[in-house]
Structure formats: C-alpha cells, structure tokens
C-alpha positions in Angstrom: -8.0 -12.3 -7.2 -4.9 -12.5 -9.4 -1.6 -11.6 -7.8 1.3 -10.5 -10.0 4.8 -9.6 -8.8 6.9 -6.8 -10.1 10.5 -5.9 -9.2 10.7 -2.2 -9.6 8.9 1.1 -9.2 5.2 0.8 -8.7 4.6 4.3 -10.1 5.5 2.9 -13.5 2.7 0.4 -13.5 -0.5 0.8 -15.5 -3.1 0.3 -12.8 -6.3 2.0 -11.7 -5.1 2.7 -8.1 -1.9 2.5 -6.0 -1.6 1.7 -2.3 0.6 4.1 -0.4 2.6 3.0 2.7 1.2 5.9 4.8 1.6 7.5 8.1 -1.6 8.5 10.0 -1.1 12.3 9.6 -0.7 12.7 5.9 2.7 14.0 4.8 4.3 12.0 2.0 7.9 12.8 2.5 9.8 9.6 1.9 9.9 6.2 0.3 6.9 5.0 -1.6 4.8 7.9 -0.5 7.3 10.4 -1.9 7.5 8.5 -5.2 3.7 8.5 -5.5 3.5 12.2 -4.8 6.3 13.0 -7.2 4.6 11.1 -10.1 0.9 11.8 -9.3 1.2 15.4 -8.1 1.3 17.3 -4.8 -2.5 17.4 -4.7 -2.4 13.8 -3.4 -0.4 14.9 -0.4 -2.5 18.0 0.2 -5.7 15.9 0.2 -4.0 13.3 2.5 -3.1 16.0 5.0 -6.6 17.5 4.9 -8.3 14.1 5.3 -6.0 13.3 8.3 -6.7 16.7 9.9 -10.5 16.3 9.4 -11.0 12.6 10.1 -7.8 11.4 11.7 -5.2 11.0 12.7 -5.5 7.5 11.3 -4.1 4.6 13.3 -1.9 1.8 11.9 -4.0 -0.8 10.2 -6.6 1.8 8.9 -6.9 3.1 5.3 -8.2 6.2 3.7 -8.5 7.3 0.0 -7.5 10.4 -1.9 -7.4 11.5 -5.5 -4.9 9.7 -7.7 -3.7 13.0 -9.0 -2.7 13.0 -12.7 -1.7 9.4 -12.8 -4.3 7.1 -11.1 -8.0 7.1 -10.2 -7.2 6.7 -6.5 -4.4 6.5 -4.0 -5.4 4.1 -1.1 -3.4 5.1 1.9 -2.6 2.1 4.0 -1.5 3.4 7.4 1.5 1.4 8.7 2.7 4.0 11.3 1.0 6.9 13.1 3.9 9.3 12.6 6.6 9.5 9.9 9.6 7.2 10.4 8.1 5.1 13.2 8.6 1.4 13.2 5.8 -0.7 11.6 4.4 -4.0 12.9 3.3 -7.1 11.0 -0.3 -7.1 12.4 -1.0 -3.5 11.3 0.7 -4.1 7.9 -1.6 -7.2 7.3 -4.7 -5.4 8.5 -3.9 -2.3 6.3 -3.3 -4.6 3.3 -6.6 -6.4 3.7 -8.5 -3.2 4.2 -6.8 -1.7 1.1 -7.8 -4.6 -1.0 -11.4 -4.4 0.2 -11.4 -0.6 -0.4 -10.1 -1.1 -4.0 -13.0 -3.5 -4.6 -15.5 -1.1 -3.1 -14.2 1.7 -5.3 -14.7 -0.5 -8.4 -11.2 -0.6 -9.6 -9.9 -3.7 -11.4 -6.2 -3.3 -10.8 -4.1 -2.0 -7.9 -0.4 -1.8 -7.2 0.7 -2.6 -3.7 4.2 -1.9 -2.2 5.8 -3.9 0.6 3.9 -2.1 3.4 6.2 -1.3 6.4 9.3 -2.9 5.0 11.3 0.2 4.1 11.1 3.0 6.6 9.0 0.8 8.9 11.8 -1.8 9.2 9.8 -5.0 8.7 11.7 -8.1 7.7 11.1 -9.5 4.1 10.4 -13.1 5.0 7.9 -12.4 7.7 6.2 -9.7 5.7 5.9 -12.1 2.7 4.1 -14.6 5.0 1.7 -11.8 6.1 0.9 -10.9 2.5 0.4 -14.6 1.5 -2.1 -15.1 4.4 -4.1 -12.0 3.4 -4.1 -13.0 -0.3 -5.3 -16.5 0.6 -8.0 -15.2 2.9 -9.3 -12.7 0.2 -8.7 -15.0 -2.8 -12.2 -14.5 -4.1 -12.1 -10.7 -4.4 -12.5 -9.5 -8.1 -9.2 -7.7 -8.3 -5.8 -7.8 -10.1 -3.0 -7.0 -7.6 0.5 -6.1 -8.6 2.9 -6.4 -5.6 5.8 -4.1 -6.4 9.1 -4.0 -4.5 12.7 -3.4 -5.2 13.6 -6.1 -2.6 14.2 -9.4 -4.4 14.1 -11.4 -1.2 10.6 -10.2 -0.3 9.3 -11.1 -3.8 11.0 -14.6 -3.7 9.7 -15.2 -0.2 6.2 -14.2 -1.4 6.3 -16.7 -4.2 7.3 -19.4 -1.8 4.6 -18.4 0.7 1.9 -18.4 -2.0 2.6 -22.0 -3.1 
C-alpha cells in the first residue's frame, strides 16, 4: 500500500474509486457526500438510498458500494453514522476505513481517494483520527492499493504524517 496526502477536494483527484463518509440510510446531503454527488451525479445517491432500503440500514463501521456515476468506477460508502448529522466515533471510523480499503482491493481498483471519515459533520478530532488512520494503514500495509487521503484540514494531514513515521 502506498499512502499519499492531498490538501483539498477529493472529487478533483484522478482515482478509480472514492470513499464517501456516509450515513446508514443513503441520503448524500452534506459535506463530502454532497460533493461526491454533485460531481459524480445524482444516480450515486439514488442507488445509495435504494441499497440502504433493500439491505440496510447500515450500521456505523459497515461499507456498501454504488456506481461511481460519471466520474469514478465506484463509490465506497463508509458508514460513520446511522442517520445524517449524528456524532461519529473513532472505532467505527477505523472499522469503516479498514473495510473500505479491503472492499477497494476486492473490487480490483488500484487507486482510491479517502476523506477524513467522521471529522466534519461527525465531529471527530483531527489528532485522534489521524492516529486511527495510521493504525489501519500499518495493519493493512501489504494491500495492493494506492490511497490518497484528502482533507481540507491541515492539522489532520500533519498529524497523519507524524503518526505514520
């Protein structure tokens, strides 16, 4: 696994798949989810809602996959909260991150963009979340995948660099 850091909008990255910081019922109304829907198309949200109605609701820590719309091969929805705007927790964010990485490998993609799961709407603190990410990356270091961690929060990215050393 190779991990790259990017300060900015993950929807601008040239990757096979993106990870969405998702709720367990499907609507993509805010934050990263809204940006992904806006760039990739409303069909992503429509499929997410349908998947959640048929197979969910999904619990924090779980993942599910939809079309990537007009922009990516796939969107991997990493559930950090059951319902929109609920607080996230570090264990679920780490579990969702690990499952999203495994799912990307299973799907055969070579590159995936990952946001700071649970940090925006979910309220997780940058330093602690960076440590969670570092632990997951170290545990899954042998996975054949290029991961671009994308965030606007400089503190999160700097803490992740420190935690990966």
